[in-house]
matplotlib code that plots the C-alpha trace (Angstrom):
import matplotlib.pyplot as plt

x = [-48.6, -50.7, -49.6, -51.0, -50.6, -51.9, -55.2, -53.8, -56.4, -55.9, -56.9, -53.9, -50.8, -48.6, -49.3, -47.9, -45.0, -41.7, -39.9, -37.2, -39.8, -39.9, -37.5, -37.0, -36.2, -35.9, -33.9, -33.9, -32.2, -32.5, -33.9, -36.8, -37.6, -37.7, -39.9, -42.3, -42.7, -45.8, -47.6, -46.5, -47.8, -51.1, -51.4, -50.1, -52.7, -55.4, -54.2, -54.0, -57.5, -59.0, -56.8, -57.8, -61.4, -61.2, -58.4, -57.2, -53.9, -51.4, -50.5, -46.9, -45.5, -46.5, -46.4, -44.3, -42.5, -42.3, -40.3, -36.5, -35.1, -33.6, -30.3, -30.5, -31.4, -28.2, -26.1, -27.8, -27.2, -23.5, -23.2, -25.7, -27.4, -30.7, -33.7, -37.4, -40.5, -42.9, -45.8, -49.0, -49.4, -53.1, -53.5, -54.3, -57.3, -60.4, -58.6, -57.9, -55.5, -56.0, -52.3, -50.5, -50.1, -46.9, -44.2, -41.3, -38.0, -35.7, -32.0, -29.8, -26.3, -23.9, -26.5, -24.0, -22.8, -23.8, -25.9, -28.1, -28.5, -29.2, -31.1, -32.2, -33.8, -35.5, -36.9, -38.2, -39.9, -41.4, -42.9, -44.3, -45.6, -47.4, -48.8, -46.8, -45.2, -46.9, -48.9, -46.3, -42.7, -39.5, -36.3, -32.9, -29.7, -26.6, -23.0, -19.7, -20.3, -21.5, -24.9, -28.1, -31.6, -32.2, -29.0, -29.9, -33.4, -31.8, -29.4, -32.2, -34.6, -32.2, -32.6, -36.4, -38.7, -42.5, -42.0, -44.6, -47.7, -47.0, -49.9, -50.7, -49.7, -46.1, -44.5, -46.9, -46.0, -42.3, -42.5, -44.4, -41.8, -38.8, -40.4, -40.1, -36.3, -33.8, -30.0, -27.6, -23.9, -21.8, -18.9, -19.7, -18.0, -19.3, -21.9, -22.3, -23.3, -25.8, -27.3, -27.8, -29.5, -31.7, -32.9, -33.8, -35.6, -37.6, -38.7, -40.2, -41.7, -43.7, -44.3, -45.7, -44.6, -41.3, -40.0, -36.5, -34.8, -31.1, -29.9, -26.1, -25.0, -21.3, -18.2, -18.3, -15.3, -17.4, -20.6, -19.9, -19.0, -22.3, -24.3, -22.7, -23.4, -26.9, -27.7, -26.4, -27.6, -30.3, -32.4, -36.1, -37.2, -40.7, -40.8, -38.6, -35.1, -33.9, -30.6, -30.1, -26.6, -25.2, -22.9, -20.1, -20.6, -17.0, -14.3, -14.4, -15.8, -13.6, -14.2, -17.9, -18.2, -16.2, -18.6, -21.7, -20.2, -19.6, -23.1, -24.6, -23.0, -25.5, -28.3, -30.3, -30.4, -34.0, -32.9, -30.3, -31.5, -28.6, -29.7, -29.0, -30.8, -31.0, -33.4, -35.8, -36.0, -39.4, -38.3, -36.4, -39.5, -41.4, -39.3, -41.2, -44.5, -43.4, -42.2, -44.8, -48.0, -47.7, -48.2, -46.4, -43.0, -42.9, -43.0, -40.1, -37.9, -35.3, -32.3, -34.7, -35.8, -33.3, -30.0, -28.3, -29.1, -27.2, -27.0, -25.6, -24.6, -22.8, -22.1, -20.9, -18.9, -15.8, -15.1, -15.7, -14.1, -14.8, -11.5, -10.1, -13.1, -13.5, -9.8, -10.1, -13.1, -13.2, -16.1, -16.5, -17.2, -19.0, -21.5, -21.2, -21.0, -24.2, -26.4, -26.1, -25.8, -29.0, -30.9, -29.6, -30.8, -34.3, -34.3, -33.1, -34.7, -37.4, -41.0, -41.1, -43.7, -45.2, -44.3, -43.2, -39.7, -38.1, -39.6, -38.2, -34.8, -34.6, -34.9, -32.3, -29.9, -30.5, -29.5, -26.4, -25.3, -25.8, -23.5, -19.9, -17.2, -15.9, -12.9, -10.3, -10.7, -14.3, -13.5, -12.3, -11.2, -10.5, -9.5, -10.5, -7.7, -7.9, -9.4, -9.9, -13.2, -14.4, -11.7, -12.6, -10.1, -11.5, -9.3, -8.3, -8.8, -5.2, -5.4, -7.6, -5.5, -6.9, -5.8, -2.3, -0.6, 0.2, -3.3, -4.6, -8.1, -10.6, -13.2, -14.8, -15.5, -17.3, -17.9, -19.7, -21.4, -23.1, -25.8, -25.4, -29.0, -31.6, -33.2, -30.1, -27.4, -25.2, -26.8, -24.3, -25.3, -23.2, -22.5, -20.9, -20.3, -18.2, -17.5, -16.6, -18.4, -20.3, -23.7, -25.5, -27.8, -28.8, -30.8, -31.5, -31.6, -33.1, -32.1, -34.1, -32.9, -33.3, -36.4, -35.5, -35.9, -37.1, -39.0, -37.7, -34.0, -33.2, -35.0, -32.6, -29.4, -26.5, -26.9, -29.6, -29.1, -31.2, -34.1, -33.6, -36.5, -35.3, -36.9, -35.4, -36.0, -34.5, -34.0, -32.6, -32.9, -36.4, -37.8, -39.3, -40.0, -40.0, -40.1, -38.4, -40.4, -40.2, -42.9, -43.5, -42.9, -46.1, -45.8, -46.0, -42.6, -41.5, -39.3, -39.0, -38.3, -37.8, -40.1, -40.8, -43.8, -43.1, -44.2, -42.8, -43.5, -43.6, -46.2, -48.3, -48.4, -48.8, -47.7, -44.0, -41.9, -40.7, -37.1, -35.6, -34.8, -38.4, -39.5, -36.7, -37.1, -40.8, -40.2, -37.7, -40.2, -42.9, -40.5, -40.8, -37.4, -37.8, -35.7, -33.0, -30.1, -29.9, -26.5, -26.5, -27.3, -24.4, -22.1, -23.1, -22.5, -19.0, -18.0, -18.6, -16.3, -13.7, -11.4, -11.4, -10.7, -7.8, -6.3, -6.6, -4.8, -2.2, -1.2, -1.5, -3.5, -3.2, -6.6, -7.0, -7.1, -10.0, -10.7, -13.1, -16.4, -15.8, -17.7, -15.1, -12.3, -12.2, -11.6, -15.2, -16.5, -14.3, -15.6, -19.2, -18.2, -16.6, -20.1, -21.6, -23.2, -23.3, -23.7, -27.2, -26.4, -24.0, -26.8, -28.3, -31.9, -34.8, -35.3, -38.9, -41.2]
y = [-12.0, -9.1, -6.7, -3.2, -0.9, 2.5, 2.5, 3.2, 3.5, 1.4, 4.5, 6.4, 4.4, 7.4, 6.9, 3.4, 3.0, 3.1, -0.2, 1.0, 0.8, -3.0, -5.7, -8.9, -12.6, -14.1, -13.5, -14.0, -12.1, -8.3, -8.2, -10.4, -7.9, -5.0, -6.7, -7.9, -4.7, -3.5, -6.7, -6.9, -3.3, -4.2, -7.4, -5.5, -2.7, -5.3, -7.0, -3.8, -2.7, -6.0, -6.4, -2.9, -3.8, -7.1, -6.4, -10.0, -11.6, -13.4, -16.9, -16.6, -19.7, -18.6, -14.8, -13.2, -9.9, -7.3, -5.5, -4.7, -1.2, 0.3, 0.5, -3.3, -4.0, -2.2, -4.2, -7.4, -6.6, -6.0, -9.4, -11.2, -12.7, -14.5, -12.6, -12.7, -10.5, -11.8, -14.1, -14.3, -17.7, -18.2, -19.0, -15.4, -15.5, -14.4, -13.9, -16.3, -15.4, -18.6, -19.2, -22.5, -23.9, -23.2, -25.7, -25.6, -27.2, -27.7, -28.5, -29.6, -28.7, -31.0, -33.7, -36.4, -34.6, -35.2, -32.1, -33.0, -36.6, -35.9, -32.6, -31.3, -34.3, -35.4, -31.9, -31.8, -35.2, -33.9, -30.9, -33.3, -35.6, -32.7, -31.5, -28.3, -28.5, -27.3, -29.7, -29.7, -30.0, -31.8, -32.4, -32.7, -33.7, -32.2, -33.2, -34.3, -37.9, -40.3, -41.6, -42.7, -41.6, -45.0, -44.7, -41.3, -42.5, -45.4, -43.1, -40.7, -43.4, -44.4, -41.1, -40.6, -41.1, -40.6, -39.2, -36.4, -37.5, -41.2, -41.2, -44.1, -44.4, -43.8, -46.2, -44.9, -41.3, -42.1, -43.9, -41.0, -38.6, -40.6, -40.7, -36.9, -37.2, -37.2, -36.8, -35.0, -35.4, -32.3, -30.0, -27.0, -24.6, -26.0, -24.0, -26.9, -29.2, -26.7, -26.4, -30.2, -29.8, -27.0, -29.4, -32.1, -29.6, -28.4, -32.0, -32.3, -28.7, -29.7, -26.1, -24.9, -21.5, -22.5, -21.4, -22.7, -23.0, -23.9, -25.1, -24.7, -27.5, -27.0, -25.2, -21.4, -21.2, -22.5, -20.6, -18.0, -20.6, -22.4, -19.1, -18.0, -21.3, -21.6, -17.9, -18.1, -21.6, -22.9, -20.0, -19.8, -18.2, -17.2, -17.5, -16.8, -18.1, -18.2, -19.5, -20.7, -20.5, -22.1, -20.4, -19.5, -16.3, -15.4, -15.4, -11.6, -8.3, -8.3, -11.9, -11.6, -8.4, -10.0, -13.0, -10.7, -8.7, -11.9, -13.2, -9.9, -10.1, -12.7, -12.3, -9.6, -9.3, -10.6, -13.8, -14.6, -16.6, -16.8, -19.6, -19.9, -23.0, -21.8, -19.0, -21.8, -23.5, -23.4, -21.7, -19.0, -18.4, -18.0, -15.1, -12.4, -13.9, -14.1, -10.5, -8.7, -10.5, -10.7, -7.5, -9.2, -9.0, -6.0, -3.3, -5.1, -5.4, -2.8, -1.9, -0.8, -4.3, -6.6, -7.2, -9.3, -11.6, -14.9, -16.8, -20.3, -23.0, -26.1, -29.5, -32.6, -33.8, -32.6, -31.9, -35.6, -35.7, -32.1, -30.9, -29.7, -27.5, -26.3, -25.3, -22.7, -21.1, -21.7, -21.5, -17.7, -17.8, -21.1, -20.3, -16.8, -14.5, -16.1, -18.3, -16.5, -13.0, -13.5, -14.6, -11.6, -9.2, -10.7, -10.4, -6.9, -5.2, -2.6, -3.4, -3.6, -1.7, -5.0, -8.7, -8.0, -9.5, -6.1, -4.4, -7.1, -7.2, -3.4, -3.5, -6.3, -4.2, -1.2, -3.3, -4.6, -1.1, 0.0, -2.6, -1.9, -3.9, -6.7, -6.0, -8.6, -7.8, -8.9, -12.3, -15.6, -18.4, -22.0, -25.3, -28.8, -31.2, -35.0, -36.3, -39.8, -40.4, -43.8, -45.5, -43.9, -41.5, -38.7, -37.2, -33.6, -31.1, -31.3, -35.1, -34.9, -35.9, -33.0, -30.4, -29.0, -29.9, -26.2, -25.0, -22.0, -22.2, -21.8, -24.5, -22.4, -18.7, -16.5, -12.8, -9.8, -7.5, -4.2, -2.3, 1.5, 2.7, 4.0, 0.6, -1.4, 1.0, -0.8, -4.2, -7.0, -9.5, -12.6, -15.2, -18.6, -21.4, -24.4, -28.0, -31.0, -29.6, -31.4, -31.1, -30.4, -27.4, -24.2, -21.7, -18.0, -16.7, -13.3, -12.4, -9.7, -7.2, -7.8, -6.4, -3.0, -2.9, -6.5, -7.3, -10.9, -10.2, -12.0, -15.1, -15.6, -14.7, -12.9, -14.6, -12.4, -14.3, -17.1, -14.6, -13.4, -13.8, -15.5, -16.3, -19.3, -20.4, -23.8, -24.1, -27.6, -30.3, -30.9, -27.5, -25.5, -22.0, -21.4, -18.4, -18.6, -17.0, -16.8, -18.3, -19.5, -23.1, -24.5, -24.7, -22.6, -21.0, -18.3, -20.2, -19.1, -21.2, -20.4, -22.4, -22.5, -21.6, -24.2, -24.7, -28.0, -28.3, -32.1, -32.2, -29.3, -30.0, -33.5, -32.4, -33.1, -30.0, -29.6, -29.5, -26.0, -26.9, -27.7, -24.2, -22.4, -24.4, -23.7, -20.0, -19.9, -21.5, -19.0, -16.1, -15.3, -13.7, -12.7, -15.7, -15.2, -12.8, -9.6, -8.4, -5.2, -7.3, -9.6, -6.6, -5.2, -8.6, -9.0, -5.4, -6.5, -9.5, -8.8, -6.6, -9.2, -12.1, -10.2, -9.4, -13.0, -14.2, -11.4, -11.6, -15.4, -15.5, -18.9, -20.4, -21.7, -25.5, -27.3, -31.0, -32.8, -33.0, -30.1, -26.8, -25.0, -22.5, -21.1, -17.6, -17.6, -17.4, -14.4, -12.7, -13.0, -12.0, -8.9, -7.7, -9.0, -11.9, -15.7, -18.0, -19.4, -22.9, -23.5, -24.0, -27.4, -27.2, -29.5, -31.6, -31.1, -33.4]
z = [1.2, 0.0, -2.7, -3.1, -6.0, -6.8, -8.7, -12.2, -14.9, -18.1, -20.1, -18.7, -19.7, -19.0, -15.3, -15.3, -12.8, -14.4, -14.8, -12.3, -9.5, -9.7, -8.6, -10.5, -9.8, -13.3, -16.4, -20.2, -23.1, -23.0, -26.6, -25.6, -22.7, -25.0, -27.5, -24.8, -22.8, -24.6, -24.1, -20.5, -19.8, -21.3, -19.1, -16.1, -16.4, -16.8, -13.6, -11.6, -12.5, -11.5, -8.4, -7.2, -7.5, -5.8, -3.3, -3.3, -2.3, -4.5, -3.8, -2.4, -4.2, -7.7, -7.2, -9.9, -9.5, -12.1, -14.8, -14.4, -14.5, -17.6, -15.8, -15.0, -18.7, -19.7, -17.3, -18.4, -22.0, -21.3, -19.6, -21.9, -18.8, -19.1, -17.9, -18.5, -18.1, -15.5, -16.3, -14.2, -12.6, -12.6, -8.9, -8.0, -5.6, -7.4, -10.7, -13.5, -16.3, -18.3, -18.1, -17.4, -13.9, -11.9, -11.2, -8.8, -9.6, -6.6, -7.4, -4.5, -5.6, -3.7, -3.4, -2.5, 0.6, 4.3, 4.6, 1.6, 2.7, 6.4, 6.3, 2.9, 1.3, 4.6, 5.0, 1.5, 2.1, 5.4, 3.5, 0.8, 3.5, 5.1, 1.7, 1.9, -1.5, -4.7, -6.7, -9.4, -8.2, -9.2, -7.2, -8.9, -7.2, -8.8, -7.9, -9.4, -8.3, -11.0, -10.1, -11.7, -10.7, -9.1, -7.1, -5.9, -4.8, -3.0, -1.2, -0.3, 0.9, 3.7, 5.4, 5.0, 7.9, 8.3, 11.8, 11.5, 13.3, 12.3, 9.8, 7.5, 3.8, 4.8, 2.2, -0.5, 0.1, 0.2, -3.1, -4.7, -3.4, -4.7, -8.1, -8.2, -7.4, -10.3, -10.6, -13.0, -12.7, -13.6, -12.7, -10.5, -12.9, -16.2, -18.1, -20.5, -17.7, -16.4, -19.9, -19.7, -16.3, -17.8, -20.6, -18.0, -15.9, -18.9, -19.7, -16.2, -16.2, -19.3, -20.5, -17.2, -15.7, -14.1, -10.7, -9.8, -6.4, -6.1, -2.7, -2.6, -0.2, -1.2, 0.1, -0.1, -2.4, -5.3, -4.6, -7.3, -9.9, -9.4, -9.3, -12.5, -14.4, -13.0, -13.8, -17.4, -18.2, -15.9, -14.5, -15.1, -18.4, -17.2, -13.4, -10.4, -9.7, -6.1, -4.5, -1.0, 0.3, 3.5, 6.0, 6.4, 4.5, 4.4, 7.2, 7.9, 6.6, 3.5, 2.4, 3.1, 1.1, -1.8, -1.7, -1.8, -4.7, -6.6, -6.0, -7.1, -10.4, -11.3, -8.7, -7.2, -3.4, -3.2, -5.0, -2.4, 0.6, 3.2, 5.5, 9.2, 10.3, 13.9, 12.8, 11.7, 15.1, 16.8, 20.0, 18.0, 15.9, 19.1, 20.4, 18.6, 19.7, 23.3, 23.2, 21.2, 22.0, 25.8, 27.8, 30.6, 28.9, 26.6, 29.4, 31.2, 28.1, 28.9, 31.0, 33.8, 34.6, 32.8, 34.5, 31.7, 28.9, 28.2, 25.0, 25.6, 23.1, 24.1, 22.6, 24.4, 21.5, 19.6, 16.0, 15.0, 11.6, 10.8, 12.2, 8.9, 8.2, 11.8, 12.1, 9.4, 11.1, 14.8, 17.3, 17.0, 13.3, 13.4, 16.1, 17.7, 14.7, 13.1, 15.3, 18.6, 17.2, 15.1, 18.1, 20.1, 17.4, 17.5, 21.3, 21.5, 18.4, 18.7, 17.7, 13.9, 11.9, 10.8, 10.4, 6.9, 6.3, 5.5, 8.6, 10.8, 9.2, 9.3, 13.1, 13.4, 11.4, 13.7, 16.7, 15.1, 14.1, 17.7, 19.2, 20.2, 18.3, 20.5, 22.6, 23.5, 27.2, 26.9, 25.3, 26.7, 24.3, 25.0, 23.4, 24.6, 25.5, 25.9, 29.1, 30.7, 32.5, 33.8, 32.0, 28.6, 27.0, 24.9, 22.3, 22.4, 19.6, 18.3, 18.3, 15.3, 12.3, 10.2, 12.8, 13.1, 16.4, 17.1, 16.2, 18.2, 16.9, 19.7, 20.3, 23.1, 23.4, 25.9, 25.2, 26.7, 24.2, 24.6, 22.8, 23.0, 22.7, 25.0, 25.7, 26.5, 27.6, 30.1, 30.0, 29.3, 26.6, 27.4, 24.8, 25.4, 22.9, 23.0, 21.9, 24.1, 27.2, 29.9, 28.3, 25.0, 25.1, 23.4, 25.5, 26.1, 29.7, 30.6, 34.2, 35.7, 38.3, 42.1, 43.7, 45.2, 48.9, 49.0, 52.2, 52.0, 51.6, 54.8, 53.7, 50.8, 52.7, 51.1, 47.6, 46.0, 42.8, 44.4, 44.3, 40.8, 38.4, 35.2, 31.9, 30.1, 26.6, 25.9, 22.1, 22.3, 23.4, 24.8, 23.9, 26.7, 28.1, 31.9, 34.2, 37.6, 40.3, 44.1, 46.3, 49.9, 50.8, 52.5, 56.3, 59.4, 58.9, 56.4, 54.0, 50.4, 47.3, 43.7, 41.4, 37.7, 35.6, 33.0, 29.3, 28.1, 24.4, 24.2, 27.1, 25.9, 22.1, 20.7, 17.2, 16.6, 16.1, 12.5, 11.7, 11.1, 7.5, 6.8, 7.8, 5.9, 2.7, 2.7, 3.3, 0.4, -1.9, -0.8, -1.1, 2.7, 3.7, 7.3, 8.6, 6.0, 6.4, 4.3, 3.0, 5.1, 8.2, 7.3, 6.9, 10.3, 12.0, 10.6, 11.6, 15.2, 15.1, 12.4, 14.5, 17.3, 15.0, 13.4, 16.8, 18.0, 14.8, 14.6, 18.3, 18.3, 21.5, 23.1, 24.1, 27.7, 27.6, 29.3, 29.7, 27.3, 29.1, 31.5, 31.9, 29.8, 30.7, 34.2, 32.9, 31.5, 35.1, 35.8, 32.7, 34.0, 37.5, 36.0, 35.2, 38.5, 36.7, 37.1, 34.1, 34.4, 33.2, 36.1, 38.6, 39.2, 37.9, 38.3, 35.2, 34.0, 32.2]

ax = plt.figure().add_subplot(projection="3d")
ax.plot(x, y, z, "-o")
ax.set_aspect("equal")
plt.show()
């Protein structure tokens, strides 16, 4: 990531940018800031003059950001929060400061939970296995459970695999990684326990410039407690401090805003990394490449040529022990308001000024603010019931012991959304998400308009949908991109067929696709924010769904029941038909590869 500054002369200190023109990641006592400003300005001026001459880039992992504003200093003084002036790291290309090396300390808060065991630790090991982590790093697990370092390592080792490229030295790399893993037991609301964690971190940081990343793999109701304790007692004294938080980010606009306010008492916006793991998936990452680097698609990307877009998410299993959590949120909050809406925004946004995180997120926010709030008439909800198939009985949603028998929480939802701007006016964006359906899939389908005055209309009969060009991006499983086109079947007669131009990732690329958590963890370490959700983006998303969610709950709308393993509620088909659309996943497609 390149930084550019005006060419300030060291002989003109009065021209130095004011402290308020910089953001900060790290904190120490306000008095230390005031006493160190003069030395910082001297070092900063020296850096600027050399940087202007050499026009080099900072290393993203060790890049430090600058001095806080006077207003922030006053707020920090009132709260006595830790904050520190920045230190140069020494790995600036073409520039040596003579300072210590950087180190990154990663603390997984909630280390004994399933997410940490199944996703976070394996992702960190995969990054280490691929030599993507810094030379100096330490991983700490933090949770209430009593556990030794050895017990943590034993727990973590059971989930690690050397799946990436199946290279040699797997056991050796695994042992080296586990030696970097440690554990500290403590309460989530105890500053004393976080002080103890801070001391342990310092022992491993060994006087280097310290960058600290906290991954909150815990329920949302204790986010603020942990952020407070970490901010006051365990943030970096001379490097950056960043916090990754998992969804759900509230239940509606009000609770989401309250969570954001609570977090911002102790963190700046650019320290908060709201993770949506779907944005880290390879095919989702490829959306902007597909759109903005192929002349074939960009001119067609509007209401003139696109008839509808569909965002489909289905699972072939039920809540499976998560019924208690799921019942308080439901499929709309769990999948549609975040995963599918984020993908929609990437698909529909205008071309950003650059690939910079803020430019991309600015365009996504514009899309979300242009969308109509969801209306009940454009939504179908359902709930799966028990079903017996081939002698096997599958339990219904309310059969889960953690779910109330009279629960109206939807396990399926379909919705039609609209973007009121010049590019997309009138184009239906259809979403569908559900559990206990007939198949597991996540895909995006772009259905193009029929060819006006088609010469071959008779060859396709009355069903013109059979002749519709369609771009399909299959996010999971078996990642692929294919484009449905019409062509003539070989022979003496004139018979048409719809075939696929097909990119199957497993066949085209021998390298295994990284897990989404690997990409997102690496981005957080490097300070790359484009795949993380900004607070105004979150606000705009909740404004679309909150009125609908309140209406469903206040009116106690009863979801349509559908059998476990079916295609979902029948009314979902009527919703699509209302806009002269057919769900793309209902057709029987050739299985590729």
